[in-house]
C-alpha positions in Angstrom: 22.3 11.2 16.5 20.8 8.2 16.4 17.8 9.3 18.9 16.8 12.2 16.5 16.8 9.3 13.6 14.7 7.1 15.4 12.0 9.3 16.8 12.0 10.9 13.3 11.3 6.9 11.9 8.6 6.2 14.4 6.7 9.5 14.1 6.9 8.7 10.4 5.3 5.0 11.1 2.6 6.5 13.7 0.7 9.2 10.7 -1.2 6.4 9.4 -2.8 5.4 12.7 -3.2 8.7 13.3 -5.1 10.1 11.0 -7.1 6.7 10.2 -10.6 6.0 11.8 -13.4 2.9 11.9 -15.6 3.5 9.1 -19.1 1.5 9.3 -21.0 1.5 6.2 -24.3 0.0 6.0 -26.1 -1.1 2.8 -29.3 -3.3 2.5 -28.7 -4.6 6.0 -25.6 -5.2 5.6 -22.4 -4.0 7.5 -18.8 -3.1 5.8 -16.6 -1.7 8.9 -12.9 -1.1 8.4 -10.9 -0.5 11.2 -7.4 1.9 10.8 -7.1 1.8 7.3 -7.4 -2.0 6.6 -5.5 -3.7 9.8 -9.1 -5.2 10.3 -12.1 -5.3 7.7 -15.3 -6.9 8.3 -18.2 -7.8 5.6 -21.1 -9.4 7.1 -23.6 -11.0 4.9 -21.5 -11.3 1.9 -20.2 -14.4 -0.4 -17.4 -12.8 -2.2 -14.7 -15.0 -3.2 -11.6 -15.2 -1.3 -8.6 -13.7 -2.8 -5.9 -15.7 -4.2 -3.7 -13.6 -2.3 -4.4 -14.1 1.3 -3.8 -16.8 3.8 -7.6 -18.0 4.4 -9.2 -19.7 7.4 -12.5 -20.9 7.1 -14.7 -21.4 10.0 -16.7 -24.9 8.5 -13.0 -26.3 9.8 -13.3 -25.4 13.4 -16.8 -25.7 13.4 -18.3 -27.9 10.5 -22.1 -27.7 12.2 -22.5 -24.5 12.1 -25.2 -22.2 9.8 -23.0 -20.5 7.1 -23.9 -16.8 7.9 -21.5 -15.2 4.9 -19.6 -13.0 7.4 -15.8 -12.0 5.7 -13.0 -10.8 7.9 -9.5 -9.9 6.9 -6.7 -8.6 9.0 -3.5 -7.0 8.6 -4.8 -4.9 5.2 -5.6 -8.5 3.9 -2.7 -10.9 5.0 -5.2 -13.3 6.5 -8.9 -13.8 5.7 -11.5 -15.5 8.2 -14.8 -16.6 6.2 -18.0 -18.2 6.8 -19.2 -19.6 3.7 
């Protein structure tokens, strides 16, 4: 009985991954990519403010001499944000 419950729970957890995909859109030469419904999201050339509900990681902290590009990447549905501006 426990094996059936475990299989049922695992199949419910796998459904969002099975029915999600990667989507890339491009507007004005800037790409926006979403993978697995938000597990990874990448925005190119945007200078949007970073949300308060995330743990921000700034590129300038690691490489202060690098030029700004305005790129933004979020991981785990917005839990972590890596930004370059």
